[in-house]
C-alpha positions as CSV (number, residue, x, y, z in Angstrom):
1,M,119.3,125.8,38.2
2,N,117.7,127.2,41.4
3,G,114.8,125.7,43.4
4,K,112.1,127.7,41.7
5,T,113.2,126.5,38.2
6,N,113.2,122.9,39.4
7,R,109.7,123.3,40.8
8,F,108.5,124.8,37.6
9,I,110.0,122.0,35.5
10,L,108.5,119.4,37.9
11,L,105.1,121.0,37.7
12,I,105.2,121.0,33.9
13,V,106.3,117.4,33.8
14,A,103.6,116.3,36.3
15,C,100.8,118.2,34.6
16,S,101.9,116.9,31.2
17,A,102.0,113.3,32.4
18,A,98.6,113.7,33.9
19,G,97.3,115.2,30.6
20,V,98.8,112.3,28.6
21,L,97.2,109.8,30.8
22,V,93.7,111.4,30.9
23,G,93.8,112.2,27.2
24,G,94.9,108.8,26.1
25,T,92.4,107.0,28.4
26,A,89.5,109.2,27.2
27,S,90.3,108.6,23.6
28,W,90.7,104.9,24.0
29,A,87.4,104.7,25.9
30,E,85.6,106.7,23.2
31,S,86.9,104.5,20.4
32,T,85.9,101.4,22.3
33,Q,82.5,102.7,22.9
34,C,82.2,103.7,19.3
35,M,83.1,100.2,18.1
36,Q,80.7,98.5,20.5
37,A,77.7,100.6,19.3
38,E,74.8,98.8,17.6
39,L,75.2,100.9,14.5
40,P,78.8,102.3,14.3
41,T,79.3,105.3,12.1
42,S,81.5,105.1,9.0
43,N,83.9,107.5,10.7
44,C,84.2,105.1,13.6
45,L,85.0,102.2,11.4
46,I,87.6,104.1,9.3
47,Q,89.5,105.5,12.3
48,N,92.3,103.5,13.8
49,P,91.8,103.3,17.6
50,I,95.6,103.4,18.2
51,S,96.1,106.6,16.2
52,K,93.0,108.1,18.0
53,T,94.6,107.2,21.3
54,F,97.9,108.9,20.3
55,E,96.0,111.9,19.2
56,G,94.3,112.2,22.6
57,M,97.6,111.7,24.3
58,S,99.2,114.6,22.4
59,V,96.3,116.9,23.1
60,G,96.5,115.9,26.7
61,L,100.2,116.7,26.7
62,I,99.7,120.2,25.3
63,A,96.8,120.8,27.7
64,G,98.7,119.7,30.7
65,A,101.8,121.7,29.9
66,S,99.6,124.8,29.2
67,A,97.8,124.4,32.5
68,A,101.2,124.2,34.3
69,V,102.4,127.4,32.6
70,G,99.2,129.1,33.4
71,A,99.2,128.1,37.0
72,T,102.8,129.2,37.4
73,L,102.1,132.6,35.8
74,Q,99.1,133.0,38.1
75,M,101.2,132.3,41.2
76,K,103.8,134.8,40.0
77,Q,101.2,137.5,39.6
78,E,99.9,136.9,43.2
79,E,103.4,137.3,44.7
């Protein structure tokens, strides 16, 4: 593996980790806010906050990895 491949993998890992963190935090905050509402909706009461957090983390992972690939392709086009 050369240096460019290592940088590409590092970029994907870093963006994916950031996506997992942001997605999980946003989903957890949304579920907490939903549960603390004066009149929570039935959807809010039915949904498990842990599964909602994992769902947000997986979406963040995909978004972060996609952003890294897109940024890399954009840099390659500019070269």
